[in-house]
N, C-alpha and C positions, 0 to 999 in steps of 0.2 A: 082744451085738447083732451081727447079721449085716448086712453091707453089700455091695451089688453096684453097681458104677458102670461105665457103658459109654457109648460114643458112637455115634450114628446119623449117618453122614456125609451131606452134601448138604442141599438145601433141604427144609425140613419142609413137607409137604403138609397143608393144613387139611382137616378132615373136612367134606365137603359134605353138603348135605341129601339124604336118600334120594329116589330117583325112584320114583314110583308109576305103574304102568301097569295095563292089564287083566290082565297075567300076574303081577302081584304087585309087591312093593316090593324095590328093590335099590340097592346102593351105586353111585355114579358110578364110572367106570373109574379116574380119577385117585386117588380115595380107596381103592378096592379094591387098586390096585397098590401104593400107599404102605404100606398095612397089611401086605401080603405082604412088602415089603422090610423093614419093622420086625420081622416074625416071623423072617425069615431072619437078620438081625443078632442078634436076641435068642437064637435057637436055638443060636448058636455059643458063648454064655456061660451058657446056662441051667443051673441046678442039676439034679441027677439026678431029683429029685422036685419037683413044683409046690409053691410056697409056699402054706401053708394058714393062716398066721397073719395078723394085721393088718399092714398095710404103710404105711410113711411114704414118700411118693414126691416126689422133687424133679426138675423138668425145666427145663433152661435151653435156650431156643431161640435160636440165633444166626442172625439174618437177614442176607442179603447186603447190603452197603452199596451204595446206589444210585450209579450212575456219575455222576449229575447233581450229586452233592454237591461243593462246593468243597473245596480242600485243608484249609481250616480246619474245615469241617463234618465231613469225613472223619476228621480227627484226633480231633475230639470224639467221634465214633461209636466209634472204636477205643479211646479212653480210657474209654468207658462213660458219658460226660457227656451224650451224646445217645442216646436210646433210641427204638426204633420205636413210633410211635403210630398207624400206619396199619393197614389190614386186611391179613391176617386177624386176627381176635380171638384172644387167647391161649387161650381155652377151646376154640376149634375146632382149634387146633394140638395141644393136649394130648389131645383126644379121639381123634384118629387114632393117636397113639402108644399111649395106654392100650388102645384096641381091638386094636392089633397085638400087645401084650404079653400080653393075656388068653389063657389056655390054653397059653402058652409059659413064662411065669414064675410066674403065679398062676392060680387057678381062675376068679375072677370079679372085675370092677372093684369090687364092693362091699367087697372086702378093703382097699381103699385108704381109710384113715381120716384121713390127713393129706396135703395136696397143696400144694406150693409150686411156682409156675411163674413164669418170668421170660422176657422178650423182650429180647435185646440185639442189637447189630450186630457183624459180624465180616467179615473178608475170606475167612474159612473157614466157610461156612454149615454148620450141623450142629445136633444136639440132644444134650445131655449129660444122661443119665438116672441118678439115684441112688435105689436102693431100700434101705430099712432095715426089718428085721423081727426078731422074737425078743427074748429077754430080754437 
């Protein structure tokens, strides 16, 4: 089994709804910029050839702990006892990362046959991505 684990630093940008205009459909600037950043990070650790097999994908999104939290609540968040239940939704966070990794690590999102996603709090916002593929 092949395993590739890496970190995407900073706040994870949720995938926003595409904008439709007379000139066509396009990604909002924030979503487009975040996908480009994910591509840049992934390209530094990408294998020589794109993965062609089925992929098991795990993404842990660490959201910044709000400054409004009391010391007690902050510690609960650090310990993992308190988890983010606010927007953005986990599926929108994952979508931006998956789109950014497509054509950099694998051919198409359809290769992802298993997905585990978690939202946690941290003083160090980031996403930790783990891919598993092969026999």
